[in-house]
C-alpha positions in Angstrom: -8.4 8.0 -15.4 -6.9 5.8 -18.1 -4.4 3.0 -17.4 -3.2 1.4 -20.6 -1.0 -0.9 -18.5 -3.2 -3.7 -17.4 -2.5 -5.3 -14.0 -2.6 -9.1 -14.0 -1.3 -11.7 -11.5 1.7 -12.3 -13.7 2.7 -8.7 -14.4 5.5 -8.3 -12.0 6.1 -12.1 -11.4 9.2 -12.1 -13.7 10.5 -8.6 -12.8 13.8 -8.5 -11.1 14.6 -5.5 -8.8 17.7 -4.7 -6.8 17.3 -2.5 -3.7 20.3 -1.0 -2.1 20.2 1.3 0.9 19.7 1.8 4.6 17.8 -1.1 6.1 16.3 -0.9 9.5 13.9 -2.7 11.8 10.7 -0.9 12.8 9.4 -2.1 16.1 6.0 -1.4 17.6 4.9 -1.8 21.2 1.1 -1.6 21.3 -0.8 -0.7 24.5 -3.4 1.4 26.3 -3.2 4.6 28.3 -5.6 4.6 31.3 -3.9 7.0 33.8 -1.0 9.4 34.4 2.0 8.2 36.4 2.1 9.4 40.1 6.0 9.5 39.7 6.0 12.1 36.8 3.5 13.7 34.4 3.8 10.9 31.8 1.2 8.5 30.7 1.4 4.9 31.9 1.2 2.4 29.0 -0.2 -0.9 29.8 1.5 -2.9 27.0 0.0 -5.6 24.9 1.3 -7.2 21.7 4.7 -6.3 20.0 5.3 -6.3 16.3 8.3 -5.9 13.9 8.3 -4.9 10.3 10.8 -4.0 7.7 11.8 -0.4 7.6 13.8 2.0 5.4 15.0 0.2 2.3 13.4 -3.0 3.8 10.1 -1.5 3.4 10.9 -0.6 -0.3 11.7 -4.3 -0.8 8.5 -5.4 1.1 6.4 -3.3 -1.3 8.2 -5.0 -4.3 7.6 -8.3 -2.8 3.8 -7.5 -2.2 3.6 -6.7 -6.0 5.0 -10.1 -6.8 8.5 -9.0 -7.9 11.7 -10.9 -7.5 13.6 -8.8 -5.0 17.2 -8.7 -3.7 18.0 -6.3 -0.9 21.5 -5.2 0.0 22.2 -3.2 3.2 24.3 -3.0 6.4 23.2 -4.6 9.6 24.9 -5.3 12.9 25.7 -8.8 14.4 22.7 -8.6 16.8 19.2 -9.9 17.4 17.7 -7.1 15.4 19.8 -8.1 12.4 18.7 -11.7 12.7 15.1 -10.5 12.9 15.5 -8.5 9.7 16.8 -11.5 8.0 13.9 -13.6 9.1 11.3 -10.9 8.1 12.9 -10.8 4.7 13.0 -14.6 4.2 9.2 -14.6 5.3 8.5 -12.3 2.4 10.6 -14.1 -0.1 13.2 -11.2 -0.3 16.7 -12.4 -1.0 19.3 -10.6 1.2 23.0 -9.7 0.9 24.1 -8.2 4.2 27.3 -6.4 5.0 27.7 -7.1 8.7 29.3 -4.7 11.0 30.3 -5.6 14.6 31.0 -2.0 15.5 27.5 -0.6 15.0 24.0 -2.0 15.8 21.3 -2.7 13.4 19.3 0.5 12.9 16.2 0.1 15.0 13.2 2.3 15.6 10.9 1.4 18.5 7.6 3.2 18.6 5.2 3.0 21.6 1.7 3.0 20.5 -1.5 3.7 22.5 -5.2 4.2 21.1 -3.6 4.1 17.6 -1.4 7.1 18.5 2.4 7.1 18.7 3.5 8.3 22.1 7.3 8.4 21.5 10.0 6.6 19.5 13.3 5.1 20.7 16.1 5.0 18.0 19.1 2.7 18.1 21.7 3.6 15.4 25.2 4.7 14.5 24.8 6.8 11.3 28.3 7.1 9.6 29.8 6.3 6.3 31.4 3.0 5.5 35.2 2.6 5.9 37.3 2.2 2.7 37.5 -1.6 3.1 33.7 -1.8 3.8 33.0 0.3 0.8 34.9 -2.0 -1.7 33.3 -5.1 -0.2 29.8 -3.5 -0.4 30.3 -2.4 -3.9 31.5 -5.9 -5.0 28.3 -7.5 -3.7 26.2 -4.8 -5.4 28.0 -5.3 -8.7 27.5 -9.0 -8.6 23.7 -8.8 -7.9 23.3 -6.0 -10.4 24.0 -8.3 -13.3 20.5 -9.9 -13.1 18.5 -6.8 -12.2 16.0 -5.0 -14.5 15.8 -2.1 -12.2 17.9 -0.6 -9.4 16.4 1.5 -6.4 18.7 3.4 -4.1 17.0 4.0 -0.8 18.8 6.7 1.0 17.7 7.2 4.7 20.8 9.2 5.8 22.2 6.3 7.9 25.6 6.2 6.1 25.5 3.7 3.4 24.3 5.8 0.6 26.1 8.9 1.8 29.5 7.2 1.8 31.6 9.1 -0.7 31.5 7.7 -4.2 29.0 4.8 -3.5 26.0 6.3 -5.3 27.9 7.5 -8.4 29.7 4.1 -8.6 26.4 2.3 -8.6 24.7 4.7 -11.0 27.6 4.3 -13.3 27.5 0.6 -13.1 23.7 0.4 -13.8 24.2 2.9 -16.8 26.7 0.7 -18.5 24.2 -2.3 -18.3 21.2 -0.3 -19.4 19.5 -0.6 -16.1 17.2 2.3 -14.9 18.2 3.8 -11.6 15.5 5.2 -9.2 16.5 7.2 -6.1 14.6 8.1 -3.0 16.8 11.2 -1.9 17.8 12.4 1.5 19.6 15.6 2.6 20.6 18.5 0.2 23.6 17.0 -1.5 22.0 15.6 -4.7 25.2 15.6 -6.7 25.8 12.0 -5.5 22.5 11.2 -7.5 23.8 12.8 -10.6 22.8 10.9 -13.8 20.2 8.7 -12.2 17.2 7.8 -14.2 14.6 9.3 -11.7 14.4 10.6 -8.3 11.3 10.8 -6.2 11.5 13.5 -3.6 8.5 14.9 -1.6 7.8 18.6 -1.5 9.9 19.3 1.6 12.8 17.5 0.3 12.8 19.4 -2.9 12.3 22.7 -1.2 15.4 22.1 1.1 17.5 21.4 -2.1 16.1 24.5 -3.9 16.1 26.9 -0.9 12.7 28.2 -1.7 9.0 27.2 -1.6 7.3 25.5 -4.5 3.9 27.1 -3.9 0.7 25.9 -5.7 1.2 27.4 -9.0 1.6 24.6 -11.6 3.7 26.8 -13.9 6.1 27.7 -11.1 6.3 24.1 -9.8 7.0 23.0 -13.5 9.9 25.5 -13.8 11.5 24.5 -10.6 11.2 20.7 -11.1 12.5 21.0 -14.5 15.4 23.2 -13.3 16.4 20.5 -10.7 16.0 17.7 -13.3 18.5 19.4 -15.6 20.9 20.4 -12.9 21.3 16.8 -11.7 21.3 15.1 -15.1 18.1 13.1 -14.5 15.9 11.7 -17.2 12.8 12.0 -15.0 11.7 13.7 -11.6 8.6 12.5 -9.8 7.6 14.9 -7.1 5.1 13.6 -4.5 2.9 16.4 -3.2 1.0 14.8 -0.4 -2.7 15.7 -0.7 -2.0 17.5 -3.9 -1.0 14.4 -5.8 2.2 14.2 -8.0 4.1 16.0 -10.7 6.2 14.0 -13.3 8.6 16.0 -15.4 10.5 14.0 -18.0 13.1 15.1 -20.5 11.4 16.5 -23.5 7.8 16.1 -22.2 5.4 18.5 -20.6 4.9 18.2 -16.9 2.2 15.7 -15.9 0.2 16.6 -12.8 -1.6 13.7 -11.2 -4.4 14.3 -8.6 -4.2 12.5 -5.4 -5.8 9.1 -5.1 -6.3 9.1 -1.2 -9.9 9.1 -0.2 -9.5 8.8 3.6 -6.0 9.3 5.0 -5.1 7.4 8.2 -1.3 7.3 8.0 1.3 8.5 5.4 4.1 6.3 6.9 6.0 4.6 4.1 4.0 6.1 1.2 7.4 7.3 -0.4 8.6 3.7 -0.4 5.4 2.6 -2.0 5.7 5.2 -4.7 9.3 4.4 -5.7 8.7 0.7 -5.5 5.6 0.8 -7.8 7.2 3.1 -10.3 10.3 1.0 -10.5 8.5 -2.3 -10.8 6.1 -0.9 -13.4 8.9 0.6 -15.6 11.0 -2.7 -15.3 7.9 -4.6 -16.4 7.5 -2.5 -19.5 5.3 0.4 -18.5 5.8 4.0 -19.6 7.0 6.4 -16.9 3.7 8.4 -17.3 1.7 5.2 -16.5 4.1 4.1 -14.1 3.6 7.3 -12.1 -0.1 6.9 -12.3 0.2 3.3 -10.8 2.5 4.6 -8.1 0.0 7.3 -7.2 -2.9 4.6 -7.0 -0.7 2.5 -4.8 0.2 5.4 -2.5 -3.4 6.2 -2.2 -4.1 2.7 -1.1 -1.4 2.5 1.7 -2.2 5.9 3.3 -5.7 4.7 3.9 -4.2 2.2 6.4 -2.9 2.7 10.0 0.8 2.3 10.3 3.4 1.4 7.7 2.0 -1.2 5.3 3.6 -2.3 2.0 1.1 -2.3 -1.0 -0.1 -5.7 -2.3 -1.1 -6.7 -5.8 -4.6 -7.0 -4.7 -4.6 -3.5 -3.3 -3.2 -2.0 -6.5 -5.7 -4.0 -8.6 -8.6 -2.6 -6.4 -7.3 0.9 -6.8 -7.1 0.8 -10.5 -10.8 0.4 -11.6 -11.9 3.0 -14.0 -14.6 3.9 -11.4 -11.9 5.1 -9.2 -12.4 8.6 -10.5 -15.5 9.0 -8.1 -15.3 9.6 -4.5 -17.7 6.6 -4.0 -15.2 3.9 -4.9 -14.5 1.9 -1.8 -13.3 -1.4 -3.0 -10.3 -3.2 -1.5 -9.0 -6.7 -0.8 -9.5 -8.8 2.2 -6.3 -8.0 4.0 -7.0 -4.2 3.6 -10.5 -4.7 4.7 -9.6 -6.5 7.9 -7.2 -3.7 8.8 -9.6 -0.8 8.1 -12.4 -2.7 10.0 -10.1 -3.2 13.0 -9.3 0.5 12.9 -12.9 1.4 12.9 -13.6 -1.0 15.8 -10.7 0.3 17.8 -12.3 3.8 17.4 -15.6 2.5 19.0 -17.5 2.0 15.8 -19.9 -1.0 15.2 -19.3 -2.7 12.0 -22.0 -4.5 10.1 -21.4 -7.1 7.3 -23.6 -8.5 4.6 -23.1 -10.3 1.3 -24.4 -11.2 -2.0 -24.1 -11.2 -5.9 -25.8 -7.8 -6.3 -26.2 -8.5 -10.0 -28.6 -6.0 -11.6 -28.9 -3.8 -8.4 -32.5 -3.2 -7.7 -34.8 -1.6 -5.0 -34.7 -4.8 -2.9 -30.9 -4.7 -2.7 -30.8 -1.0 -1.8 -33.4 -1.5 0.9 -31.6 -4.3 2.6 -28.2 -2.4 2.5 -30.0 0.6 4.0 -31.6 -1.5 6.8 -28.2 -3.1 7.5 -26.3 0.1 7.8 -29.0 1.3 10.3 -27.8 -1.5 12.6 -24.4 0.1 13.1 -21.7 2.7 12.1 -20.1 1.1 9.2 -21.3 -1.4 6.5 -19.0 -3.8 4.8 -20.4 -5.6 1.7 -19.0 -8.9 0.7 -19.4 -9.2 -3.1 -19.1 -12.5 -5.0 -16.7 -12.4 -7.8 -17.6 -13.1 -11.5 -16.3 -16.7 -11.2 -18.2 -17.2 -7.9 -21.5 -16.0 -9.4 -21.0 -18.2 -12.4 -20.6 -21.3 -10.2 -23.7 -20.4 -8.0 -26.1 -18.9 -10.7 -25.1 -20.7 -13.9 -23.1 -19.9 -17.1 -25.2 -17.0 -18.1 -24.5 -15.0 -14.9 -23.4 -12.6 -13.9 -25.2 -10.1 -16.1 -23.0 -7.2 -14.8 -19.2 -7.8 -14.3 -17.8 -7.6 -10.9 -15.8 -4.2 -11.3 -19.1 -2.5 -12.3 -21.2 -4.2 -9.5 -18.5 -3.1 -7.0 -18.5 0.4 -8.3 -22.3 0.7 -8.3 -22.3 -0.5 -4.7 -19.5 1.9 -3.8 -21.8 4.7 -5.0 -24.4 4.1 -2.2 -24.0 6.3 0.8 -25.1 3.3 3.0 -22.0 1.3 2.0 -18.6 1.9 3.4 -16.5 -0.9 2.0 -16.8 -3.5 -0.8 -14.7 -6.6 -0.7 -14.7 -9.1 -3.4 -14.4 -12.8 -2.7 -13.8 -15.8 -5.0 -15.3 -18.5 -2.9 -18.7 -19.9 -3.0 -19.4 -18.5 0.6 -18.1 -15.6 2.3 -16.9 -17.6 5.4 -13.2 -16.8 5.0 -13.9 -13.2 4.5 -16.0 -13.1 7.6 -13.3 -14.8 9.7 -10.8 -12.0 8.3 -13.0 -9.2 8.9 -14.6 -10.2 12.2 -17.7 -7.9 11.9 -19.8 -7.0 15.0 -23.1 -7.8 13.2 -23.8 -10.2 10.4 -27.0 -9.5 8.4 -29.0 -11.6 6.0 -32.6 -11.3 4.6 -35.5 -12.7 6.6 -36.0 -15.3 4.0 -33.0 -17.2 5.8 -33.5 -19.2 9.1 -30.8 -18.3 11.6 -29.1 -21.8 11.4 -28.8 -21.2 7.6 -26.7 -18.1 7.8 -23.1 -18.7 6.7 -20.7 -17.3 9.3 -23.2 -17.3 12.2 -21.0 -19.6 14.4 -17.9 -17.5 13.7 -19.5 -14.1 14.5 -21.1 -15.5 17.7 -17.9 -17.2 18.7 -16.3 -13.7 19.5 -19.5 -12.0 20.8 -21.0 -10.8 17.6 -24.5 -11.4 16.5 -26.8 -12.3 13.5 -29.6 -10.1 12.4 -32.3 -11.1 9.9 -34.0 -8.0 8.2 -37.4 -7.9 6.2 -37.1 -8.1 2.4 -39.0 -5.9 0.0 -41.4 -8.1 -1.8 -41.4 -8.4 -5.6 -37.9 -7.6 -6.3 -35.3 -10.0 -7.6 -32.6 -10.1 -10.2 -34.1 -13.2 -11.8 -37.4 -11.4 -12.1 -35.9 -8.5 -13.8 -33.9 -10.8 -16.2 -37.0 -12.7 -17.2 -39.0 -9.4 -17.8 -36.0 -8.1 -20.0 -35.8 -11.4 -22.1 -39.6 -11.4 -22.5 -39.7 -7.9 -23.8 -36.8 -8.6 -26.1 
């Protein structure tokens, strides 16, 4: 896969995106089921922790914030505790909010009861109805004021009333067009005339089939024809169809359809993937990316978030990890520290033993492969902490590393013994170990137990340290010397 748009830390920092739509609070009650109630044939949930996250248009804004964008979110909330909680969550992520408060309806709240990583049921608190005439004018005034400084506009329609109020979408699209601001729409329902003239809409297969009244099928020629028909009918410049496990299809005016294969390697949860797609696409285009490369970036971002349990916004680190040219192979398993911690937690919750080891792994040799194999044999999953180029240079000198970090990560990822590769910039992996919390920490037998970095951390929560024998006569330094001598 080729990405001509290079992702750097500053890529989205100056990008300003306005998100307008249905905001909601997603609440999770986590617990365990150990028995069936004697009162009725229902499971008894022993509750533990509770967590709140931004939902609906809020999750779109959270994705943009995770990428580093400057985000403003406009929506409708009630004057209640859930509305206050939404405001706090947005402030915590650096999202600027402009709420229209309604005393006659509650903040839309979805409460999910979870047990053993499964959702048992969901409780919804909402009043889904259009805005009144007075509310509509007040709402549009706030939107118009904040549109002045935006580089992209996202309309996030979750069918809760705001975007389905007559005339709202068309007014907003018209305002954006006069200012030359691209409009991206995540559609809902079958009345897409309200999105007419938008720059791009991002339906999934089911949503497009509902509008068309027929199945898309798997034939690319047929899909292209139906997508193009829809694009023309609603006056769109672009239509990005998300096809789940089949990837994406982008059809732009005057261009052939672009079919992008899926990026997901191991799907845990598709919740919020659509929000990630539209956020990454809009941010990329606003930052100067073509729609074609923006769609590829959105596809990579979606592949990253569906590999996590629950709704999780994408981060810039996740996107960078997903964009290595080596991602074309099924062996690519690199991710950031936060994603690694969540994946390890998922494995452990499913009863798997997680082993951790670390190193520079510069010029991967037989000794490296041997220690990784022995480490994996101690448990079910092996996580490898990999020193970044900057870290290796500080530890090994100016001439190292010989192989750059993305290539070292890709080579490690190709090993069947390795389940996850996590880059770290520090001189030691102590912070990574604290975040990941492995069950077993492994180093070579050339270490003494008290010399192993992270020993106290792992043992503090009941883990253990293992020292495995090394294969003699193998070292990167030795290989380097032999190469230089022959040269």
